[in-house]
N, C-alpha and C positions, 0 to 999 in steps of 0.2 A: 830425481833431478829437481822436481818442483820443491821438495823439502829444502834442498841446498839453496835454491833461489830465495825462498822465504827466509832462511837462516841468514843469508848474506844481507838482505835488505833490513832485517831486524838488527843485525850487528852494526850496519852503517847508520841506522837511525839512533841506536844507542850511543855510538861514538859522537854523532852530531849533537845529541842532547848533552853529553858530558862536556863537549867543547863549548856549547852555548852557556851552560851553567858556569863553567870556569872562566869565561871571558865576557861576562855581562857587564861591560863598562861603557861609558859614553865617550864618543869620539867627536871632536870638533872638526867640522869641515868648513873651510873658508870659501865662500861663494863670491860672485861678482858684487860689486858695490858695497863691500864691507860687511855683507851678511855672513852670519855664522850659523851653521846648522849642527845641532847635537843629535847624533844617531847612535844607536846601540851597535857595537862591533859585529855581532852575529848577523844583524840585519844588513849592515853595510857589506859584509862579505858575501851574503846571499845575492844582493843586488849586483855586485861586481861580477860574480860568477854567472848570473843570468845574462848580463850584458856581453860577456865573453862567449857564452853559449849561443846566443842569437845569430851572429853571422855564420857560425859553423852549421847550425841547423838549416838556415836559409840556403847555404851552399849545397848541403846534402839533399834537401828537397828538390833543388833545381837539377841536380845530377840525376836523381830518380825520375823526375818528370821527363828529362831529355831521353833517358834510356827507355822509358815506357813509350815515348813517341817513336823512337827508332824501332823498337820491337813491334809496335802496331803497324808501322810502315812495311817492315819485312814480312809480317804475317799476312798483310793484305796482298803483297806481291806473290807470296806462296799460294794463297787462296786463288788469286787470279790465274796463276799458271796451272794450278790443279783443275780449275774450272774449264780451261781451254783444252786440256788433254783429252784425247779420244778415249772415252770409256764405253764399254759394251753395254747396251741396253738389254736387260733381261726381262722378257715378258713371261709371266707365269702361265699364260694360257697355251703357250706352245711347248710341246715336248721335244727335247733334243733327240736326235736320232742316234748319236753316239756320245760316249763320255768325253771325247776330245773336243766336241763342239762347245762344251760348257767352258773350257779353259781358254783364257786369252792367249794369243800366240807367244807372249813373253814367258808364260809359266809352263809351257810344254817342255819337258826335258829333252835335250838334244844330245847329251853325252851319256855314254854308257859307264856306269860305275865300275871300278876295277873288280875283276873276277865275276862280273855279271853276265858276260856274253860267253 
């Protein structure tokens, strides 16, 4: 899988290099106040691409941050509920008298499996 990723990025870089070589022309951009800027076409396309990518990346990062906050809040609620639940305290210095004394009441089987009785 790693090989395919590397192959994909190399192919993409090769196509970008071919495009850049084929379109290396100056483009005039009319700015405010009668100013004219001459920019290479590949550089202009890169700048426009990055300007379009920036709002999308900001939105994506905001969504990720909000989801992390919600997950942390939910995890804290679960930890709080688990902390208040009654858990048996096991003391290693005391020997249990029977095997059922070690099991909490919820884990003691109450039903007989089919064909077991």
